[in-house]
C-alpha positions in Angstrom: -0.4 0.3 0.0 1.1 3.5 -1.0 0.0 7.1 0.4 -1.2 7.6 -2.8 -4.0 4.3 -2.1 -4.1 4.8 1.7 -5.1 8.0 1.2 -8.2 7.3 -1.4 -9.6 4.4 0.9 -9.6 6.6 3.6 -11.6 9.4 1.6 -14.2 7.1 0.0 -15.1 7.6 4.3 -16.3 10.5 3.5 -19.5 9.4 0.6 -21.0 8.8 3.9 -21.1 13.3 4.7 -22.3 14.5 1.6 -26.0 14.1 1.0 -25.8 13.8 -2.9 -23.1 11.7 -4.5 -22.0 14.8 -6.9 -21.0 16.5 -4.0 -19.1 13.6 -2.7 -17.0 13.9 -6.5 -16.7 17.2 -6.4 -15.7 17.6 -2.9 -13.0 14.4 -3.8 -11.7 16.2 -6.5 -11.6 19.2 -3.8 -9.2 17.6 -1.9 -6.8 16.7 -3.9 -6.1 20.3 -5.9 -6.2 21.8 -2.8 -3.5 19.4 -1.4 -1.7 19.0 -4.8 -1.9 22.8 -6.0 1.6 24.0 -6.5 0.4 28.2 -6.0 -1.7 30.3 -3.8 -4.1 27.9 -2.1 -7.0 29.1 -3.3 -10.5 27.1 -4.6 -9.9 28.4 -8.1 -6.1 26.8 -7.6 -7.7 23.8 -7.1 -10.4 23.7 -9.6 -7.4 24.8 -12.6 -5.1 21.2 -10.6 -7.9 19.1 -11.6 -8.6 20.8 -15.1 -11.5 21.8 -15.0 -10.7 25.7 -15.3 -13.1 26.2 -18.6 -16.2 24.1 -17.2 -19.0 25.6 -14.9 -17.0 26.3 -11.6 -20.6 27.4 -9.7 -20.7 24.3 -8.4 -17.7 24.0 -6.4 -18.2 26.9 -4.7 -22.0 26.0 -3.7 -20.2 23.3 -2.3 -18.9 25.3 1.2 -21.8 28.0 0.4 -25.0 25.5 0.8 -24.2 22.5 0.5 -25.9 20.7 3.9 -23.0 18.7 5.4 -21.2 18.8 8.9 -17.5 19.8 9.1 -16.6 18.1 11.7 -18.4 14.4 10.8 -15.0 14.7 7.9 -13.0 13.9 11.1 -14.7 10.9 12.6 -12.8 8.8 9.4 -9.3 9.8 11.3 -11.0 8.7 15.0 -11.9 5.1 13.3 -8.7 4.5 11.7 -6.6 5.8 14.2 -7.7 3.4 16.9 -4.9 1.3 15.8 -1.7 3.5 16.9 -3.2 4.4 20.2 -2.4 3.7 23.4 -3.0 -0.1 25.6 -6.3 -0.1 27.4 -5.0 1.1 30.2 -3.5 4.3 29.0 -6.3 7.7 28.4 -6.5 8.7 24.7 -3.9 11.6 24.5 -5.6 14.9 22.8 -4.2 18.3 23.1 -6.2 21.3 22.4 -4.6 24.9 21.5 -6.3 28.2 19.4 -4.7 29.9 15.9 -5.3 32.9 14.7 -5.5 32.9 9.9 -4.2 36.2 9.4 -6.8 37.7 6.7 -6.7 41.3 5.4 -10.3 41.4 4.3 -12.1 43.8 5.8 -15.7 41.8 4.8 -14.0 38.6 5.9 -17.0 37.4 8.0 -15.5 36.4 11.3 -12.2 38.8 10.9 -11.8 40.6 14.1 -8.4 42.1 15.1 -6.5 40.4 17.6 -3.4 40.1 19.6 0.0 39.0 17.5 1.6 36.1 19.6 4.2 36.5 17.8 5.1 40.1 18.5 8.0 40.6 20.6 7.6 41.4 24.4 8.5 44.9 24.9 5.2 45.9 22.1 2.3 44.0 21.1 0.8 44.0 17.4 -1.9 44.1 16.5 -3.3 42.2 14.0 -6.5 41.0 11.5 -7.7 37.3 11.4 -9.9 34.5 12.3 -9.4 32.6 14.9 -9.7 29.0 15.6 -9.8 26.2 18.4 -7.9 22.8 17.4 -8.0 19.6 18.7 -5.5 17.1 17.4 -5.0 13.9 18.9 -1.5 12.8 19.7 0.0 8.8 18.9 3.5 7.8 19.1 4.8 4.4 18.1 5.7 1.3 20.8 9.0 2.4 21.3 9.5 5.9 22.9 9.5 8.0 19.8 8.5 11.3 17.4 5.2 11.9 17.8 1.8 12.4 14.7 -0.5 15.3 16.4 -3.7 14.0 14.0 -6.0 17.3 13.8 -9.4 16.2 15.3 -11.6 19.4 15.3 -10.4 22.6 13.6 -14.1 24.9 15.4 -14.2 28.1 14.8 -14.3 31.2 17.8 -15.1 34.4 15.8 -16.8 36.7 17.5 -20.0 38.3 17.5 -20.1 42.1 15.6 -20.0 44.8 17.7 -23.6 46.5 17.4 -23.7 50.7 16.8 -23.2 52.9 19.8 -27.3 54.0 19.0 -28.2 50.1 19.5 -31.3 49.1 21.7 -30.3 47.9 25.6 -31.7 45.1 24.3 -29.1 44.6 21.3 -26.5 45.5 23.6 -27.5 42.6 25.9 -27.5 40.0 22.9 -24.0 41.4 22.0 -22.5 40.9 25.7 -24.1 37.0 25.7 -23.1 35.9 22.0 -19.6 37.3 23.1 -19.7 35.5 26.3 -20.1 32.2 24.6 -17.3 33.0 21.5 -14.9 32.9 24.2 -11.6 30.5 24.0 -12.9 29.1 27.1 -16.1 28.2 26.1 -15.6 27.0 22.3 -13.1 25.0 24.0 -15.6 23.5 26.7 -17.8 22.9 23.1 -14.6 21.2 21.6 -13.9 18.5 24.6 -17.3 17.7 25.0 -17.7 17.1 21.1 -14.7 14.8 21.5 -16.3 12.8 24.3 -19.3 12.5 22.2 -17.7 11.3 19.2 -15.5 9.0 21.3 -18.2 7.6 23.1 -20.4 6.4 20.0 -17.4 3.8 19.6 -17.6 0.2 21.5 -13.7 0.7 21.0 -13.2 4.5 23.6 -16.6 4.2 25.5 -15.0 3.7 28.8 -11.5 5.2 27.6 -9.9 8.2 29.7 -10.0 10.9 27.5 -6.6 13.2 28.6 -6.6 16.8 27.2 -3.3 18.9 27.6 -3.9 21.9 27.3 -1.6 25.4 28.4 -2.0 27.9 30.9 -5.5 30.2 28.8 -7.8 26.4 29.7 -7.0 26.3 32.6 -9.6 28.6 34.4 -13.1 28.0 35.9 -15.1 27.4 32.4 -13.2 24.8 31.5 -12.6 22.5 34.9 -15.9 22.8 35.8 -17.2 21.3 32.9 -15.1 19.0 31.9 -17.7 15.6 30.9 -17.5 12.1 32.5 -14.0 10.1 31.9 -12.2 13.1 30.7 -9.0 14.1 32.3 -7.1 17.4 32.4 -3.4 18.3 32.5 -2.8 22.1 31.6 -0.2 24.8 32.9 -0.3 26.3 36.0 0.5 30.4 37.0 3.8 30.2 39.3 1.6 32.2 41.7 -1.1 30.5 41.4 -3.4 30.1 45.2 -3.6 26.7 46.5 -5.1 24.5 49.5 -4.7 22.3 51.1 -7.8 19.7 52.0 -9.5 20.6 55.4 -8.5 19.0 58.5 -10.7 16.0 60.4 -10.1 17.6 63.2 -11.7 20.5 61.9 -13.6 22.5 64.6 -17.9 22.3 64.4 -18.5 25.5 65.1 -19.6 27.6 62.0 -20.4 27.1 58.9 -18.5 24.5 57.8 -15.0 25.1 55.8 -14.6 23.9 52.0 -10.5 24.3 51.7 -8.0 23.4 54.2 -4.7 26.0 54.9 -2.8 27.1 52.3 -0.4 25.4 50.1 2.8 26.6 49.2 2.8 28.3 45.4 4.1 26.2 42.7 7.2 28.8 42.4 8.0 28.4 46.8 7.8 24.3 46.0 10.3 24.7 43.6 12.7 26.4 45.5 12.0 24.5 48.4 14.4 21.9 49.0 12.6 18.9 51.7 10.0 18.5 48.7 12.8 16.0 46.9 13.1 15.2 43.5 11.6 12.6 41.4 13.6 11.6 38.3 11.5 10.8 35.1 12.0 9.9 31.9 10.4 11.3 28.7 11.1 11.4 25.0 12.2 14.6 24.0 14.0 17.0 21.3 14.6 13.3 19.6 15.6 11.0 22.3 15.1 10.1 26.5 15.5 12.9 28.1 15.7 12.7 31.7 13.1 15.4 34.1 13.7 16.4 37.2 10.0 16.9 38.6 8.3 17.2 42.3 5.0 15.9 42.7 2.6 17.3 45.5 -0.9 15.8 45.6 -4.3 15.8 47.0 -3.8 19.5 47.0 -7.5 22.2 45.7 -8.1 25.3 43.4 -10.6 27.4 44.3 -11.5 27.5 40.4 -11.9 23.9 40.3 -13.8 23.9 43.0 -13.7 22.2 46.2 -14.6 18.6 45.2 -12.0 18.3 42.5 -8.4 17.7 44.1 -5.2 18.2 42.2 -1.8 16.8 41.8 0.5 19.1 41.5 3.4 18.3 39.2 6.5 20.5 39.1 9.0 20.4 36.3 12.5 21.9 37.0 14.0 23.6 33.5 16.2 21.4 32.1 19.9 22.7 30.3 21.1 22.5 27.0 23.9 24.5 24.6 23.3 25.9 21.6 26.6 24.4 20.5 29.4 22.2 22.0 31.7 23.8 24.7 29.1 26.8 24.8 27.8 28.4 27.8 24.9 26.2 29.6 21.5 27.6 28.9 18.5 26.9 30.8 14.4 27.1 30.3 11.9 27.5 31.8 9.8 26.0 34.5 6.3 24.3 34.1 4.0 24.2 36.9 1.3 21.6 35.8 -2.5 20.8 37.7 -4.1 17.4 36.8 -7.5 16.4 38.1 -6.5 12.9 38.0 -4.4 10.7 41.3 -3.8 7.8 39.8 -2.6 8.2 36.2 1.6 7.1 35.8 3.9 10.4 36.5 6.0 9.3 33.2 3.2 9.4 31.2 1.3 13.1 32.7 5.1 14.3 31.3 5.2 13.0 27.8 1.8 13.6 26.8 2.7 17.6 28.3 5.9 17.5 25.8 3.9 15.6 22.9 1.6 19.0 23.2 4.6 20.5 21.3 3.3 18.5 18.1 -0.2 20.5 17.6 2.0 23.5 17.1 3.3 21.6 14.3 0.0 21.2 13.0 -0.6 25.4 12.9 3.1 26.3 11.6 1.9 22.9 8.6 -1.2 24.4 8.3 -0.4 27.6 7.3 2.3 27.3 5.7 2.4 24.2 3.2 -1.8 24.3 3.1 -2.5 27.1 2.9 -5.5 27.3 5.4 -5.5 31.0 5.5 -5.0 31.8 1.9 -9.1 31.0 1.5 -9.9 34.0 -0.5 -14.6 33.5 0.3 -17.1 35.8 1.3 -19.6 33.8 2.3 -20.4 32.8 6.1 -20.7 29.7 5.6 -17.7 29.1 3.3 -15.8 31.6 5.6 -15.9 28.9 7.9 -16.4 25.6 6.5 -13.5 25.7 3.6 -10.4 25.9 6.3 -12.0 22.6 7.9 -12.4 21.1 5.0 -8.5 21.4 5.0 -7.5 20.9 8.1 -9.6 17.1 7.9 -7.8 17.0 4.6 -4.9 16.9 6.0 -5.3 15.4 9.2 -6.2 12.5 6.4 -2.7 13.0 4.6 -1.1 12.4 7.6 -3.1 9.3 8.8 -2.9 7.4 5.1 0.7 7.9 6.0 1.3 6.7 9.3 -1.7 3.2 7.5 1.0 3.1 4.5 4.4 3.9 6.1 4.7 3.9 9.9 6.4 6.3 11.9 10.1 6.4 9.8 10.5 7.2 7.1 11.2 5.0 4.4 13.3 4.4 1.4 9.6 5.3 -0.4 9.5 9.3 0.1 11.5 11.4 -2.5 14.9 11.4 -1.5 16.5 14.7 0.6 18.5 17.2 -0.7 22.2 16.9 0.1 22.2 20.0 2.6 19.4 18.6 4.9 20.1 16.4 7.9 18.7 13.1 8.1 15.3 13.3 9.4 13.7 10.4 11.6 10.4 11.0 10.2 8.9 12.6 6.7 8.0 16.3 6.6 4.6 17.3 5.6 6.2 18.8 2.6 7.7 15.4 2.1 4.3 14.1 1.7 2.9 16.4 -0.3 6.1 15.6 -2.5 5.0 12.0 -2.8 1.6 12.6 -3.4 1.9 14.9 -6.1 4.8 12.4 -7.6 2.0 9.4 -7.2 -0.3 11.2 -9.3 1.6 11.9 -11.8 2.7 8.8 -12.3 -0.4 7.3 -12.4 -1.3 9.9 -14.9 1.0 9.0 -16.6 0.6 5.5 -16.9 -2.5 5.3 -17.0 -4.0 5.1 -21.4 -5.9 7.8 -23.2 -10.0 7.8 -23.3 -10.9 6.8 -26.2 -12.8 10.3 -26.4 -9.7 11.9 -25.7 -9.9 14.8 -28.4 -6.4 17.3 -28.4 -7.0 20.6 -29.1 -4.4 23.3 -29.8 -5.7 26.9 -28.1 -3.1 28.5 -30.3 -5.0 27.6 -33.8 -8.1 29.3 -35.0 -10.9 26.8 -34.9 -11.9 25.2 -37.7 -14.9 26.8 -39.8 -17.0 23.1 -40.2 -15.7 22.3 -36.4 -16.0 25.5 -34.3 -14.3 23.6 -31.0 -14.2 25.4 -28.2 -12.4 25.2 -24.8 -15.4 24.1 -22.9 -16.3 22.0 -25.5 -13.1 20.0 -25.6 -13.0 20.2 -21.4 -16.3 18.4 -21.7 -15.3 16.0 -24.3 -12.3 14.8 -23.4 -14.4 14.3 -19.4 
């Protein structure tokens, strides 16, 4: 099985998502066109790549504007196909959650707002225009410790509602405040987590398995912790000065209102500097090899934002030392402070899941640089949300097809690396796209010409007795 055949097999499962066969055929063609095009990843570029630029292309745009299909169902194929790469049953299903901004320059594109640039320098905050999405990616890794893959499962829009005018009525102002509250990152993240939990519950193999959500500090808050669905665990970063509490002592005084929280516990930064709490050595795969992390663990702590009925485990990770080159000064990264809502999972599993979370950042880079998620030029409100989700779903299918065909390692089936490029442990997304284009070209060149193929030279004037136009040529050749 090669990459193209595995990818086509996965694409056939999309037939149940679309209401009609012709809608699926258009989605099938546009998927290959968006992945194989060499210019900007636009719908028009996909139409030209598939050789339909002289036919009526309005139906291809109506696929995103009017056709009734649910973008979340496109990712069900990934959930079903990735079951073979999940860890054994006692281990949880690890999913990373994060948000990203797709830059846009048009002022009238639906869902575009002004955001803070996350890549701006610390001494000056920049503002950018773009669309915001919340993404969830399934983290799968080989049986032996090695680099993981992140397979996107959700790419949910998180656009803010338009702000009403100054002379708007009170009802419009209240409605705007309610819509803005529902569209904040925390509430969108809760809906994504609940949607994933429902998707895993619908499958017998993953119905009773725990779901470990690995998030950053922006999702470690009251809104997320208070609305976690059953069989869902949260592992997230916390502030270094967070105010934690010990449990209520058993010999507490019965007078007055019963206490919910015990005496205050040291902050995570104080625990890191406290020599009375010993370090524990935990090994995890990071930066291409097995690393030894020094951590401190405190269990059965409480946080007021999580509630008095949810005990937490605090994990403090000491920063690793590294050198930019041989013989240079030893530098250190920033320490990490994590909380987990489960007290029974092995520490090594939590540390490895936190390290693997970096793969979702690689997803964001690949989606913008290679897949062109932010390049689509559509103005319809429904298409502005569907087209990026369609592209991310196709990208996720491509990653899953590479795992099914070649595994996690880079095999000899891929194109040889340039001389200046270092050896690669696994294929990059650029390697996958190059191999997909090569296999598509090999198939088109190896296949014989169809019986009704008519050659037409656009540089010559049509014959007076046989007026062939580009439109009639494409219809005949198709």
